[in-house]
C-alpha positions as CSV (number, residue, x, y, z in Angstrom):
1,X,-7.1,-70.4,13.2
2,X,-8.5,-73.5,14.8
3,X,-12.2,-73.0,15.4
4,X,-12.1,-74.7,18.8
5,X,-14.7,-72.3,20.2
6,X,-17.2,-73.1,17.4
7,X,-19.1,-76.4,16.8
8,X,-17.4,-78.7,14.3
9,X,-18.1,-77.7,10.7
10,X,-19.1,-74.1,11.6
11,X,-15.8,-72.4,10.8
12,X,-15.8,-69.8,8.0
13,X,-13.7,-71.2,5.1
14,X,-11.7,-68.3,3.7
15,X,-8.7,-67.4,6.1
16,X,-9.6,-63.7,6.0
17,X,-13.0,-64.4,7.4
18,X,-11.7,-66.7,10.1
19,X,-9.2,-64.1,11.1
20,X,-11.8,-61.3,11.2
21,X,-14.1,-63.5,13.4
22,X,-11.2,-64.5,15.7
23,X,-10.0,-61.0,16.2
24,X,-13.3,-59.1,16.5
25,X,-15.6,-61.7,18.0
26,X,-13.6,-64.2,19.9
27,X,-10.7,-61.9,21.1
28,X,-13.2,-59.0,21.3
29,X,-10.7,-56.5,19.8
30,X,-11.9,-53.1,18.5
31,X,-11.9,-52.6,14.8
32,X,-8.8,-50.3,15.2
33,X,-6.9,-53.0,17.2
34,X,-7.9,-55.7,14.8
35,X,-6.9,-53.7,11.8
36,X,-3.5,-53.0,13.3
37,X,-3.0,-56.7,14.3
38,X,-4.0,-58.0,10.9
39,X,-2.5,-55.4,8.6
40,X,-5.9,-54.9,6.9
41,X,-8.2,-51.9,6.7
42,X,-11.1,-51.4,9.0
43,X,-13.4,-51.6,5.9
44,X,-11.9,-55.0,4.8
45,X,-12.4,-56.4,8.3
46,X,-16.0,-55.2,8.4
47,X,-16.7,-56.9,5.0
48,X,-14.9,-60.1,6.0
49,X,-16.9,-60.3,9.3
50,X,-20.2,-59.6,7.5
51,X,-19.5,-62.4,5.0
52,X,-18.4,-64.8,7.7
53,X,-21.5,-64.2,9.7
54,X,-23.7,-64.5,6.6
55,X,-22.0,-67.8,5.8
56,X,-22.4,-69.2,9.3
57,X,-26.0,-68.2,9.3
58,X,-26.6,-70.2,6.1
59,X,-24.8,-73.2,7.6
60,X,-27.0,-73.1,10.7
61,X,-30.2,-72.7,8.8
62,X,-29.3,-75.7,6.6
63,X,-28.6,-77.7,9.8
64,X,-32.1,-76.8,11.2
65,X,-33.8,-77.9,8.0
66,X,-32.7,-81.5,8.3
67,X,-35.3,-83.9,9.8
């Protein structure tokens, strides 16, 4: 997934996390729809989304700590 809607460098690295963010947050699919589209379980999508958001949060915090 190209992260065109995110600032440069703020794209989750693992493809599963990118896909989860794309389907659930950018395309605003429900968990059921995203699970069907990705072939992954709802639980797997929740975990991938949680990890992606956690990773993005860390990246943003590091960016704010620079002088």
